[in-house]
Backbone as CSV, one residue per row, in Angstrom:
resi,resn,N_x,N_y,N_z,CA_x,CA_y,CA_z,C_x,C_y,C_z
1,UNK,137.340,129.873,201.202,137.141,130.471,199.904,138.037,129.767,198.855
2,UNK,137.805,129.480,197.415,137.915,128.711,196.656,139.080,129.794,195.857
3,UNK,140.096,129.312,195.195,140.873,130.393,193.896,140.012,129.739,192.397
4,UNK,139.388,130.871,191.601,139.228,130.456,190.112,140.632,130.732,189.467
5,UNK,140.615,129.358,188.794,141.890,129.744,187.414,141.147,130.471,186.753
6,UNK,142.402,131.902,186.379,141.881,133.152,185.505,141.842,132.013,183.968
7,UNK,140.603,133.027,182.951,140.481,132.164,181.782,141.094,132.764,181.019
8,UNK,141.712,131.729,180.200,142.528,132.421,178.710,141.930,132.270,177.645
9,UNK,142.416,133.041,176.523,141.670,133.277,175.079,142.252,132.067,174.189
10,UNK,140.907,131.446,173.839,141.393,130.795,172.706,141.842,130.649,171.577
11,UNK,142.438,130.114,170.576,143.358,130.683,169.707,142.012,131.250,168.516
12,UNK,140.659,130.825,167.978,139.746,131.865,167.506,139.779,133.083,168.116
13,UNK,139.302,132.926,169.756,138.969,134.087,169.972,140.276,135.768,169.912
14,UNK,141.779,134.984,169.663,142.923,135.715,169.861,142.716,136.602,168.267
15,UNK,142.254,135.474,167.309,142.328,136.080,165.451,141.748,136.877,165.643
16,UNK,140.164,137.156,166.045,138.820,137.941,165.779,139.960,139.185,166.339
17,UNK,140.086,139.198,167.979,140.680,140.482,168.023,141.261,141.179,167.355
18,UNK,142.496,140.409,167.107,143.395,141.162,166.290,143.292,141.300,165.016
19,UNK,142.169,140.954,164.462,141.371,141.507,163.088,140.741,142.696,163.427
20,UNK,139.535,142.918,164.876,139.369,144.064,164.941,139.833,145.021,165.218
21,UNK,141.105,144.884,166.255,141.984,145.963,166.644,142.389,146.428,165.163
22,UNK,143.037,145.614,163.881,143.443,146.128,163.101,142.543,147.164,162.356
23,UNK,141.311,146.721,161.748,140.057,147.328,161.539,139.753,148.729,162.143
24,UNK,139.825,148.738,163.590,139.395,149.884,164.120,140.861,151.008,164.060
25,UNK,141.988,150.144,163.617,143.235,151.128,163.603,143.484,151.658,162.203
26,UNK,142.401,151.093,161.112,142.652,151.580,159.648,141.297,152.761,159.643
27,UNK,140.240,152.426,160.685,139.579,153.381,160.400,139.604,154.947,161.026
28,UNK,140.462,154.884,162.504,141.199,156.161,163.143,141.902,156.785,162.223
29,UNK,142.539,156.220,161.672,143.821,156.575,160.665,142.934,157.450,159.459
30,UNK,141.887,156.781,158.748,140.975,157.185,157.310,140.914,158.403,158.364
31,UNK,139.963,158.603,159.273,139.067,159.673,159.707,140.277,160.458,160.096
32,UNK,141.568,160.716,160.698,142.062,161.726,161.005,143.137,162.041,159.385
33,UNK,143.181,161.270,159.037,143.364,161.885,157.653,142.277,162.751,156.446
34,UNK,141.495,161.920,156.495,139.954,162.587,155.998,139.606,164.355,156.798
35,UNK,140.549,164.354,158.016,140.299,166.151,158.213,141.019,167.478,157.833
36,UNK,141.899,166.831,157.122,142.699,167.770,156.046,142.388,167.806,154.696
37,UNK,141.759,166.920,153.855,141.563,166.908,152.335,140.222,167.454,152.238
38,UNK,140.032,167.700,151.245,138.526,167.932,150.263,138.916,167.543,149.050
39,UNK,137.879,166.658,148.908,138.085,165.370,147.279,137.366,166.598,146.445
40,UNK,138.123,167.106,145.593,137.616,167.505,144.162,136.958,166.644,142.996
41,UNK,138.245,166.022,142.794,137.453,165.070,141.253,138.843,164.197,141.117
42,UNK,139.044,163.130,140.927,140.021,162.091,140.622,141.169,162.909,139.646
43,UNK,140.553,163.484,138.506,141.656,164.019,137.761,141.285,165.442,137.619
44,UNK,140.957,166.375,138.154,140.788,167.948,137.556,140.543,168.566,139.136
45,UNK,141.141,170.265,138.548,141.179,170.832,139.887,140.572,172.034,139.570
46,UNK,140.240,172.502,141.139,139.609,173.856,140.843,140.294,175.129,140.156
47,UNK,139.919,175.912,139.571,141.608,176.816,138.882,141.383,178.243,139.589
48,UNK,141.975,178.475,140.556,142.073,180.058,140.926,142.839,180.699,140.248
49,UNK,142.459,181.674,140.783,143.832,183.035,140.035,144.718,183.193,140.022
50,UNK,145.118,182.236,140.600,146.611,182.179,140.641,147.226,181.561,139.426
51,UNK,146.396,180.267,139.685,146.735,179.340,138.026,146.968,179.546,137.327
52,UNK,145.439,180.408,136.831,145.423,181.156,135.703,146.306,181.997,135.464
53,UNK,146.905,182.534,136.652,148.198,183.682,136.276,149.246,182.889,135.580
54,UNK,149.551,181.635,136.228,150.493,180.672,135.944,150.390,180.086,134.591
55,UNK,149.258,179.770,134.245,149.034,179.408,132.787,149.118,180.044,131.593
56,UNK,148.547,181.890,131.677,148.950,182.815,131.342,150.069,183.041,130.792
57,UNK,151.087,182.967,131.676,152.232,183.527,131.854,153.113,182.502,131.147
58,UNK,152.692,180.797,130.815,153.710,180.144,130.418,153.142,179.717,129.031
59,UNK,152.073,180.207,128.516,151.662,180.223,127.136,152.143,180.856,126.026
60,UNK,152.260,180.754,124.988,152.827,181.310,123.829,151.769,182.254,123.293
61,UNK,150.642,181.062,123.618,149.599,182.233,122.132,148.431,182.917,122.909
62,UNK,147.531,183.518,121.916,147.150,184.604,122.446,145.939,184.220,123.184
63,UNK,145.652,182.814,123.276,143.900,182.906,123.966,144.578,181.196,124.654
64,UNK,144.029,181.119,125.969,144.468,179.998,126.985,143.406,178.916,126.091
65,UNK,143.742,177.584,127.275,142.497,176.454,126.368,141.445,177.171,127.591
66,UNK,140.344,176.339,126.413,138.876,176.833,127.349,138.565,176.161,128.592
67,UNK,137.844,177.085,129.112,137.514,176.235,130.382,136.173,175.746,130.052
68,UNK,135.877,174.858,131.177,134.421,174.162,131.195,134.673,173.746,132.774
69,UNK,132.691,173.156,132.523,132.073,173.013,133.530,131.867,171.245,133.574
70,UNK,132.165,170.708,132.570,131.275,169.335,132.507,132.854,168.667,132.983
71,UNK,132.069,167.739,134.066,133.689,167.268,134.794,133.347,165.994,133.934
72,UNK,132.543,166.015,133.219,133.041,164.224,132.425,133.807,164.092,131.441
73,UNK,134.526,165.619,131.388,135.414,165.760,130.390,136.801,165.011,130.705
74,UNK,137.466,164.956,129.197,138.992,164.104,129.633,139.900,165.251,130.304
75,UNK,139.969,165.958,131.322,141.313,166.680,131.967,142.584,166.519,131.833
76,UNK,143.134,167.617,131.603,144.673,167.654,131.318,145.323,167.310,132.319
77,UNK,146.207,166.655,132.491,146.485,165.832,133.751,148.002,166.562,134.780
78,UNK,148.898,167.571,133.532,149.911,168.053,133.899,149.875,169.284,134.856
79,UNK,149.603,169.368,136.722,149.381,170.601,137.315,150.588,171.170,137.293
80,UNK,150.341,172.633,137.024,150.491,173.561,137.531,151.411,173.736,138.948
81,UNK,152.507,174.419,139.116,152.968,174.549,140.893,152.286,174.880,141.174
82,UNK,150.998,175.728,141.164,150.632,176.617,142.160,149.302,175.298,142.846
83,UNK,148.991,175.017,142.564,148.098,173.708,142.366,148.827,172.706,143.489
84,UNK,149.702,173.212,143.239,150.680,171.940,144.764,151.157,172.962,145.924
85,UNK,151.079,174.084,145.772,151.608,175.012,146.684,149.803,174.674,147.696
86,UNK,148.800,175.435,146.588,147.510,175.499,147.347,147.208,174.582,147.897
87,UNK,147.595,172.796,147.327,147.084,171.907,148.635,147.680,171.964,149.654
88,UNK,149.324,172.480,149.733,149.593,172.363,150.638,149.181,172.955,151.815
89,UNK,148.923,174.250,151.269,148.669,175.294,152.117,147.208,174.376,152.716
90,UNK,146.308,174.039,152.222,144.890,173.764,152.614,145.074,172.394,153.420
91,UNK,145.887,171.517,153.301,146.195,170.318,154.362,146.754,171.010,155.682
92,UNK,147.261,172.049,155.529,147.683,172.820,157.259,146.407,173.845,157.238
93,UNK,145.537,173.947,157.100,144.207,174.842,157.425,142.775,174.173,158.082
94,UNK,142.479,174.792,158.898,141.409,174.062,159.523,140.061,174.161,158.206
95,UNK,139.355,172.609,158.555,138.092,173.151,157.303,136.882,174.344,157.391
96,UNK,137.075,175.142,156.184,135.869,176.506,156.325,134.723,175.843,155.679
97,UNK,134.284,177.280,155.008,132.902,177.140,154.335,133.757,177.260,152.960
98,UNK,134.833,177.730,152.902,135.529,177.880,151.505,135.775,176.395,151.154
99,UNK,135.902,175.190,151.834,136.230,174.075,151.772,135.051,173.907,151.063
100,UNK,134.058,174.282,151.063,132.874,173.054,151.025,132.277,173.918,149.459
101,UNK,132.839,174.893,148.976,132.540,175.711,147.771,133.792,174.920,146.647
102,UNK,134.721,174.762,147.278,135.825,173.531,146.199,135.289,172.476,145.952
103,UNK,134.607,171.849,146.780,134.034,170.487,146.475,132.990,170.702,145.243
104,UNK,132.453,171.849,145.032,131.951,171.730,143.350,132.206,173.029,142.970
105,UNK,133.096,172.886,142.294,134.251,174.177,141.897,133.099,174.928,140.693
106,UNK,133.030,175.991,140.286,132.572,176.634,139.055,133.369,176.605,137.814
107,UNK,134.748,176.888,137.920,135.321,176.169,136.969,136.489,175.631,137.092
108,UNK,136.644,174.134,136.047,138.189,173.821,135.900,138.198,173.493,134.763
109,UNK,139.853,173.396,135.226,140.082,173.776,134.040,140.280,171.926,132.762
110,UNK,140.572,172.230,131.529,140.324,171.461,130.570,140.563,171.746,129.461
111,UNK,140.749,171.141,128.390,141.200,171.182,126.951,139.430,170.927,126.487
112,UNK,139.242,171.683,125.652,137.926,171.459,124.836,138.011,170.312,123.833
113,UNK,136.957,169.348,123.732,137.470,168.771,122.740,136.198,169.059,121.313
114,UNK,135.633,169.816,121.082,135.079,170.198,120.071,136.144,169.613,118.568
115,UNK,135.479,169.137,117.831,136.163,168.694,116.500,137.130,167.280,116.379
116,UNK,137.264,166.815,117.811,138.241,166.047,117.589,137.536,164.563,116.878
117,UNK,136.334,164.290,117.223,135.766,163.154,116.674,134.455,164.122,115.668
118,UNK,134.795,164.846,114.580,134.029,165.627,113.892,133.033,164.457,112.867
119,UNK,133.845,163.620,112.638,133.021,162.312,111.967,131.923,161.931,112.698
120,UNK,131.765,161.794,114.107,130.566,161.988,114.405,129.071,162.627,114.108
121,UNK,129.416,163.984,113.800,128.890,165.073,114.082,127.184,165.183,112.997
122,UNK,127.380,164.194,111.838,126.686,163.975,110.506,126.816,162.476,110.049
123,UNK,125.762,162.310,109.365,125.589,160.678,108.726,126.137,160.878,107.502
124,UNK,126.771,159.551,107.141,127.050,160.033,105.513,126.431,159.930,104.927
125,UNK,126.417,161.112,103.550,125.500,160.397,102.510,125.133,159.499,101.505
126,UNK,124.392,159.208,100.957,124.006,158.124,100.214,124.974,157.769,98.856
127,UNK,125.932,156.527,99.304,127.224,156.361,98.370,126.719,157.028,97.004
128,UNK,125.138,156.565,96.356,124.945,157.220,94.866,125.669,158.823,95.013
129,UNK,125.572,159.314,96.011,126.150,160.782,95.780,127.614,161.015,96.336
130,UNK,128.202,160.694,95.056,129.895,160.421,95.333,130.909,162.084,95.840
131,UNK,130.304,163.213,94.885,130.423,164.236,95.535,130.315,164.431,96.209
132,UNK,129.075,165.017,97.152,128.861,165.105,98.670,129.493,164.176,99.489
133,UNK,129.541,162.807,98.875,130.778,161.559,99.986,131.946,162.380,100.078
134,UNK,132.713,162.273,98.652,134.006,163.205,99.068,134.023,164.602,99.675
135,UNK,133.231,165.438,99.820,133.178,166.542,100.513,133.014,166.226,101.843
136,UNK,132.021,165.185,102.075,131.744,164.818,103.504,132.909,164.215,104.132
137,UNK,133.944,163.254,103.578,135.343,163.325,104.038,136.381,164.262,104.357
138,UNK,136.270,165.025,103.907,137.249,166.332,103.413,137.466,167.295,104.381
139,UNK,135.658,166.917,104.928,135.586,168.375,106.364,135.353,167.442,107.226
140,UNK,134.893,166.305,107.529,134.731,165.549,109.090,136.002,164.685,109.476
141,UNK,136.473,165.032,108.240,137.835,164.161,108.709,138.929,164.775,109.551
142,UNK,139.413,164.706,110.295,140.505,165.348,111.597,141.787,165.097,111.201
143,UNK,142.023,163.865,110.782,143.760,163.690,110.319,143.668,162.516,108.463
144,UNK,144.590,162.468,108.047,144.656,161.947,106.932,145.966,160.764,106.323
145,UNK,146.693,160.774,106.035,147.806,159.625,105.254,148.227,160.808,104.583
146,UNK,149.504,161.499,104.850,150.059,162.282,103.392,151.350,161.145,102.753
147,UNK,151.142,161.076,101.827,152.410,160.615,100.869,153.223,161.793,100.128
148,UNK,154.320,161.478,100.197,154.870,161.976,99.503,156.581,161.466,99.078
149,UNK,157.127,162.001,97.787,158.197,161.661,97.330,159.860,161.937,98.481
150,UNK,160.115,160.529,98.949,161.310,160.725,99.906,162.438,161.229,99.192
151,UNK,163.319,162.376,100.517,164.211,162.314,100.032,165.495,162.315,100.789
152,UNK,165.116,161.368,102.256,166.075,160.858,102.807,166.579,159.596,102.151
153,UNK,168.162,159.432,102.716,169.250,158.618,101.472,168.632,157.729,101.454
154,UNK,168.228,156.512,102.409,168.509,155.424,102.039,167.109,154.978,101.107
155,UNK,166.119,156.108,100.686,164.526,155.611,100.292,164.255,156.625,99.173
156,UNK,165.459,157.314,99.106,165.146,158.535,97.619,164.448,158.579,96.715
157,UNK,163.127,159.110,96.262,162.873,158.786,94.725,161.772,157.732,95.322
158,UNK,161.166,157.177,96.909,160.433,156.189,96.766,159.381,156.950,97.715
159,UNK,158.101,156.367,97.365,156.969,156.958,98.025,157.261,157.159,99.960
160,UNK,156.949,157.768,100.790,156.741,158.065,102.127,155.441,158.533,102.694
161,UNK,155.382,157.770,103.550,153.715,158.283,103.972,153.686,158.650,105.538
162,UNK,152.909,159.891,106.037,153.269,159.993,107.292,151.917,160.693,107.389
163,UNK,151.235,160.891,108.945,150.050,161.080,109.658,150.022,162.148,109.983
164,UNK,149.243,163.375,109.374,149.073,164.840,109.692,147.839,165.375,110.179
165,UNK,147.773,165.785,111.359,146.172,166.393,111.427,145.542,167.067,110.520
166,UNK,144.432,167.334,109.948,144.110,168.134,109.058,142.972,168.808,109.709
167,UNK,142.261,170.336,108.334,140.702,170.344,108.432,140.759,171.439,107.539
168,UNK,139.421,171.279,106.669,139.371,171.840,105.800,138.361,172.902,105.606
169,UNK,138.192,173.739,107.271,137.869,174.772,107.648,136.990,174.656,108.943
170,UNK,136.545,175.843,109.592,135.539,175.219,110.940,134.018,174.564,110.729
171,UNK,133.727,173.842,111.476,132.925,172.846,111.287,131.380,173.596,110.755
172,UNK,131.382,174.511,110.877,129.897,175.111,110.053,130.733,175.980,108.704
173,UNK,131.852,175.721,108.235,132.584,176.384,106.970,133.475,175.596,106.358
174,UNK,133.150,174.274,106.010,133.787,173.394,104.844,134.231,173.976,103.898
175,UNK,135.296,173.908,103.238,135.718,174.748,101.680,136.384,173.264,101.162
176,UNK,136.815,172.085,101.474,137.192,171.545,100.527,138.566,171.181,100.105
177,UNK,139.610,172.325,100.839,140.651,172.316,100.990,141.459,171.887,102.149
178,UNK,142.291,170.907,102.009,142.710,170.347,103.678,143.739,171.634,104.145
179,UNK,143.634,171.692,105.191,145.754,172.481,105.009,145.621,171.877,106.495
180,UNK,147.007,172.753,106.904,147.676,171.922,107.820,148.420,172.610,108.156
181,UNK,149.674,172.173,109.588,150.109,172.759,110.244,151.522,172.306,110.828
182,UNK,152.592,172.611,109.952,153.721,171.682,109.699,154.860,172.611,110.431
183,UNK,156.023,171.762,110.447,157.227,172.328,110.632,158.336,171.321,109.935
184,UNK,158.987,172.458,109.190,160.357,172.020,108.671,161.380,171.223,109.142
185,UNK,161.017,170.728,110.184,161.575,169.447,110.925,161.035,168.170,110.216
186,UNK,160.153,168.616,110.100,159.478,167.114,109.449,160.055,166.315,108.335
187,UNK,159.946,165.080,108.382,160.510,164.266,106.899,159.776,164.740,105.783
188,UNK,158.579,164.638,105.621,157.398,165.166,105.111,158.144,166.439,104.303
189,UNK,158.045,167.471,105.381,158.053,168.941,104.959,159.727,168.704,103.949
190,UNK,160.291,168.144,104.585,161.733,168.398,103.856,161.670,168.030,102.342
191,UNK,160.778,166.583,102.218,160.144,166.278,100.889,159.773,167.157,100.181
192,UNK,158.598,167.400,100.764,157.825,169.177,99.892,158.466,169.791,99.095
193,UNK,159.455,170.414,100.232,160.569,171.604,100.355,161.322,170.966,98.517
194,UNK,161.958,169.569,98.318,162.011,169.243,96.884,161.348,169.276,96.216
195,UNK,159.858,168.522,96.486,159.267,167.891,95.291,157.360,168.242,96.189
196,UNK,157.149,169.160,95.541,155.813,169.923,96.278,154.643,168.632,96.191
197,UNK,154.659,167.874,95.350,153.414,166.473,95.018,153.320,165.441,96.020
198,UNK,151.955,165.415,96.654,151.379,164.942,97.766,150.100,164.326,96.951
199,UNK,149.876,163.216,98.066,148.502,162.846,97.931,147.918,162.526,99.497
200,UNK,146.989,162.567,99.461,146.111,162.709,101.075,145.095,162.359,100.827
201,UNK,145.262,160.814,101.610,144.044,160.038,101.711,143.266,160.322,103.100
202,UNK,141.975,160.403,103.693,141.154,160.255,104.259,140.427,158.706,104.056
203,UNK,139.702,158.586,105.518,139.063,157.647,105.156,137.919,157.631,106.349
204,UNK,136.615,156.585,105.874,135.822,156.525,107.070,136.078,155.941,108.108
205,UNK,136.858,155.457,107.854,137.296,154.607,109.284,137.538,155.111,110.511
206,UNK,137.814,156.165,110.070,138.125,157.395,111.504,136.675,157.364,112.209
207,UNK,135.671,157.572,111.514,134.236,157.120,112.249,133.850,156.567,112.804
208,UNK,132.086,156.176,113.672,131.911,155.232,113.876,130.991,154.024,113.402
209,UNK,131.028,154.853,112.144,130.271,154.680,110.777,130.617,152.755,110.827
210,UNK,131.836,152.854,110.114,132.308,151.427,109.942,132.253,150.510,111.032
211,UNK,132.649,150.791,112.028,133.538,149.974,113.061,131.444,149.449,113.395
212,UNK,130.474,150.849,113.536,128.968,150.015,114.096,128.290,148.879,113.079
213,UNK,128.600,149.389,111.916,128.645,148.145,110.892,128.821,146.959,110.239
214,UNK,130.044,146.964,111.351,131.402,146.012,111.118,131.634,145.637,109.651
215,UNK,132.040,147.016,109.204,132.401,146.837,108.061,134.182,147.483,107.629
216,UNK,134.962,146.377,107.440,136.830,146.693,107.626,136.791,147.499,106.592
217,UNK,138.406,148.831,107.207,138.330,149.913,106.796,138.768,149.569,105.059
218,UNK,138.945,148.005,104.672,139.629,147.963,103.137,138.394,147.647,102.103
219,UNK,136.856,147.439,103.210,135.762,146.983,102.651,135.322,148.266,101.642
220,UNK,134.957,148.468,100.215,134.904,149.629,99.497,134.093,150.002,100.111
221,UNK,132.654,149.845,100.970,131.743,150.330,101.407,132.428,151.319,102.472
222,UNK,133.431,151.390,103.217,134.064,151.780,103.847,134.411,153.055,103.318
223,UNK,134.274,154.124,102.964,134.538,154.907,101.985,135.827,155.841,102.293
224,UNK,136.861,155.807,100.937,137.917,156.018,101.356,138.713,157.549,100.247
225,UNK,138.805,158.217,100.415,139.164,159.485,99.316,140.373,159.697,99.500
226,UNK,141.454,159.781,98.031,142.470,160.410,98.128,142.730,161.367,97.243
227,UNK,142.903,162.822,97.679,143.235,164.234,97.546,145.029,163.782,96.566
228,UNK,144.787,164.959,95.079,146.210,164.381,95.030,146.550,165.903,94.191
229,UNK,148.044,166.390,94.182,148.171,167.674,93.996,149.587,168.202,94.705
230,UNK,149.375,169.359,94.531,150.715,170.230,95.364,150.488,170.489,96.545
231,UNK,151.091,170.603,97.725,151.377,171.180,99.212,152.095,172.842,98.789
232,UNK,151.576,173.515,99.077,151.823,175.351,99.024,151.881,175.354,100.133
233,UNK,152.512,176.696,100.904,152.409,177.588,102.050,151.823,178.496,101.915
234,UNK,150.621,178.602,102.864,149.299,179.748,102.907,150.103,180.917,102.585
235,UNK,149.441,181.847,101.807,150.041,182.677,102.121,149.323,183.584,103.301
236,UNK,149.835,184.954,103.116,149.548,186.157,104.102,148.186,186.247,104.434
237,UNK,147.400,186.712,103.573,146.087,186.725,103.678,145.433,185.730,104.034
238,UNK,145.049,184.616,103.820,145.157,183.552,104.292,145.013,182.753,105.374
239,UNK,145.938,183.473,106.137,146.715,182.455,107.233,145.808,182.386,107.932
240,UNK,145.239,183.679,108.410,143.912,183.869,109.360,142.864,182.685,109.593
241,UNK,142.454,182.636,108.242,141.525,181.829,108.025,141.994,179.890,108.414
242,UNK,143.241,180.219,107.673,143.859,178.098,107.799,144.365,178.262,109.480
243,UNK,144.347,179.487,110.560,144.468,179.199,111.818,143.325,178.798,112.681
244,UNK,142.046,179.961,111.600,140.757,179.001,112.551,140.362,177.611,112.454
245,UNK,140.473,177.464,110.867,140.572,176.092,110.555,141.136,175.262,111.422
246,UNK,141.996,175.109,111.840,142.871,173.653,112.840,142.708,174.126,113.613
247,UNK,143.318,175.359,114.517,142.690,175.715,115.750,141.772,175.295,116.689
248,UNK,140.652,175.766,115.659,139.099,175.390,116.391,138.536,173.687,116.146
249,UNK,139.422,172.844,115.205,139.602,171.735,114.987,140.505,170.680,116.151
250,UNK,141.651,171.623,116.299,142.787,170.605,116.765,143.486,171.960,117.623
251,UNK,142.451,172.372,118.552,142.894,173.244,119.496,144.326,172.938,120.675
252,UNK,145.250,171.924,120.297,146.179,171.090,120.869,147.400,172.319,120.647
253,UNK,147.283,172.518,118.929,148.168,173.155,118.324,148.387,174.409,119.147
254,UNK,147.256,175.251,119.640,148.097,176.285,120.334,149.188,175.875,120.889
255,UNK,149.042,174.685,121.664,150.223,175.081,122.824,151.516,174.335,122.055
256,UNK,151.535,174.155,120.669,152.874,173.067,120.121,154.090,174.304,120.385
257,UNK,155.722,173.812,120.643,156.290,174.477,120.741,156.685,175.629,119.329
258,UNK,156.965,177.086,119.841,157.054,177.917,119.130,158.875,177.747,118.315
259,UNK,159.617,176.891,119.627,160.887,176.495,119.069,160.788,175.669,117.541
260,UNK,159.779,174.793,116.921,159.635,174.377,116.007,159.178,175.113,114.521
261,UNK,159.042,176.488,115.075,158.498,177.541,114.103,157.471,176.897,112.988
262,UNK,156.247,176.516,113.448,155.268,175.547,112.866,154.657,176.853,111.965
263,UNK,154.359,176.298,110.776,153.619,177.185,109.660,152.347,176.480,109.143
264,UNK,151.906,177.205,108.048,150.630,177.114,107.340,150.678,176.190,105.892
265,UNK,150.145,175.209,106.064,150.152,174.805,104.805,148.877,174.264,103.878
266,UNK,148.678,174.130,102.522,147.484,173.568,102.247,147.607,172.345,100.653
267,UNK,146.320,172.181,100.421,146.756,171.322,99.455,146.168,171.856,98.314
268,UNK,147.033,171.960,96.862,146.607,172.368,95.775,145.485,170.980,95.148
269,UNK,144.070,170.876,94.895,144.154,169.386,94.608,143.889,169.612,93.233
270,UNK,144.533,168.740,92.409,144.414,168.121,91.234,143.527,167.064,90.471
271,UNK,143.249,165.929,91.591,142.417,165.068,91.285,141.915,164.518,92.245
272,UNK,140.440,164.252,92.235,139.921,163.830,93.300,139.421,162.410,93.238
273,UNK,140.127,161.170,93.497,139.956,160.159,93.793,138.958,159.626,94.621
274,UNK,138.019,158.559,95.078,136.850,158.273,95.842,136.256,156.740,95.229
275,UNK,136.313,156.132,96.322,135.645,154.601,96.212,134.916,154.275,97.920
276,UNK,133.344,154.227,97.738,132.989,154.337,98.454,131.773,153.322,98.454
277,UNK,131.749,152.333,97.628,130.855,151.447,97.122,131.569,150.019,96.303
278,UNK,130.992,149.053,96.228,131.544,147.925,95.100,130.962,149.031,93.469
279,UNK,132.072,147.973,92.426,132.198,148.693,91.016,132.688,149.395,90.954
280,UNK,134.127,149.769,91.332,134.764,150.434,90.912,134.991,151.992,92.037
281,UNK,135.581,152.687,91.198,136.039,154.337,91.637,135.419,155.627,90.971
282,UNK,135.451,156.378,91.734,134.945,157.797,90.960,136.431,159.126,90.845
283,UNK,136.797,159.490,89.822,137.341,160.351,89.493,136.326,161.556,89.148
284,UNK,136.536,162.624,90.228,134.911,163.687,90.323,135.822,164.731,90.144
285,UNK,135.578,165.322,89.105,135.856,166.636,88.677,135.668,167.727,89.765
286,UNK,136.970,168.472,89.190,137.072,169.768,90.659,135.984,170.323,90.989
287,UNK,135.181,170.946,89.941,134.455,171.914,90.219,132.998,171.681,90.260
288,UNK,132.757,169.891,89.968,131.680,169.222,90.917,132.098,169.105,91.996
289,UNK,133.363,168.559,92.912,133.936,168.729,93.899,133.693,169.685,94.812
290,UNK,134.381,171.137,94.387,134.050,172.073,95.407,132.575,172.612,94.788
291,UNK,131.990,172.302,93.946,130.519,172.840,94.173,129.258,171.578,95.459
292,UNK,129.780,170.699,95.679,128.945,169.723,96.151,128.687,170.659,97.728
293,UNK,127.722,170.124,98.357,127.832,170.316,99.820,128.594,169.338,100.948
294,UNK,129.075,169.429,102.065,129.492,168.580,102.655,128.127,168.416,103.805
C-alpha cells in the first residue's frame, strides 16, 4: 500500500481563501450589527413626544419651528439629548412592529425654508417699469447691504457697511418699507444711535435671474436698488406686523438668543435710487414707489 504525499496549497490559492474569509467575516459583522439598528434618514429623525417636550422647554419663543414631512428638506443637525436616549434604548431592544413604523415616520423635525429664496417666486418686471422693479427688489430680497456713518474709533465719520436680513412684509403683503431685527451689540446699530442716516442696497444678484442669464452683478442689467433714509425703532403699535414680516421670511430669528435683546427697526425712506438697464439711473419719487405693485 503506497503512501500519498499530502497536497499543499499554492500561493494563489492561499491568497484567494484569505480574501474569501475576510469577505465572509465582514458580511457576518454587518448582519449582526443590522439586527440592532433601524435606518431613518441620514440627516433626520422621528419626533417623539419626549423630543417635542425638550424642544418646547428650550425654546424662548411662542412657537416651535415648523414640522415638515418632506424628507428632501435640509434638516436641523443638532440633535436633542432625548434622541440619543431613544437610540440607545432601541439598540438594546429586539426589532418589533414599532420599528417598522419608524422607517417611514409621519413627522420629522425641520425648519421651514419658505421665504429664504423669495426672489425665485416671481419673474422680475420689464426693465422699462422702474417703479415696479424697485418694489420687486424691495419685496423679494431677503438680505441687503446697510451703510452707516461709523462711530468706530479708527474709522469715525467714514462709511461702514454691514449685511442684514430684511423683509418689507409677508410674501403676500409687501409694503416697500424694509424692516430689520437687530441688537444694540451690532456695530451698525451703535452707529445708528449716533446718526440714524443709512442706505440699504439690494441686488438682483441674490436671485437666480442674473446667474441663469450669465449677467455679472455689476452689469446694469442685474438690477440694484439703494434706499436712503433714516433708521428708526418700530413703534409698539407696529411691532406685530414687523414680527410677522421678518419671522415669516426668516424663521431662524425666532431662536436667536434673548440675551442679545433684539428689537425691530425700519428704514424711513427719503430717496429711491435704481439702476436696472443701460443708459443711466432712476430717481423714483416716493409716491410712485409706494403706489407701484411688487
